[in-house]
N, C-alpha and C positions, 0 to 999 in steps of 0.2 A: 384427225389428224395430230391432233395434240397429245392423244395416247401414244401414236408412232414415235413421237419426239421424246415423249418420257421414257418409253423403252430404249430407245436408242442413247438418252441421257444415262439411264440406269447402267446399260449395257459398257459405256464409255467409262462411267465412274468403276464398275466392277473390273474393267481390263486394266485401269490404272491402279488399283489396290492390288491386284494379282501381280502387276509388274513391279510394285514396291516389295510385296512378300517374297518374289523372286530374287530381287536384289539383295535383300536381307538373308536370305536362303545362301545366296552367291558368297556373300560377305563371312558367314559363318562358316563355311566349307573353306574358303580361303584361310582364315584363321586356324581352323583345325588343321589343314593341311601344313601349313606353315610351322605349328607347333610340333606336329610329328617329326617334319624334316628335321628342325633343330633337335630334338630328341635324339634322332638317328644320328646326326652328324656329333652329337656329345657322347654317344655310346659307343662310336668308332674310335674315340679318343684321337682324333686328329691334331696335327701340330698347326699353331696359327701360323699365318704367312710371315708376320714378321719375326718370329722366332726362327722359322726356317731360313729366311733372308739372311739372319745374323748368324746362323751356325754356317751357312753356306760361305759366307764372307770370311768367317774365322778359319774354316777348313782351306779356303783359298792362299790365306795368308801364312799357313802353317805348311802348306805345300811348298810355297816359295821359300819359305826357311828352311826347309828340308832339303831343297836344291841347293841352296847356296851353302849350306853345311855340308852336304854331299862333294861339292866341288872343292871347299876349302880342305876337308878330309883327302880328297884325291891329292891336291896340291901338297899337302903335309908328307903324305906317303911318297910322292915324288921326290921331294926335298930330302926325305929321310933316305931314301934309296941312294942318292948321290952324295 
C-alpha cells in the first residue's frame, strides 16, 4: 500500500512540475508574441494617438477659420459690388 502512495506522490509531483514548465513556456510565448507585435507596429510607421488627435483638432480649427474667411470674402465682394 505504501508503494502505491509513493507512486501517486511521485506522479503528483511530476504533474506539478509539468504544470510549472507549461506555465513558463506560456509566459515565454507571450513575451515573444508581444515583441513581434511591437516590432510589426513599429515597422508599419503608425501615428501615435496623441499626434492624430492633435492634428485632427488643428485641422478642425483651420477649417473653421477658412469658413470664416470665406464668409468675410463674400461680404467684401458684396460690399465692393455696391
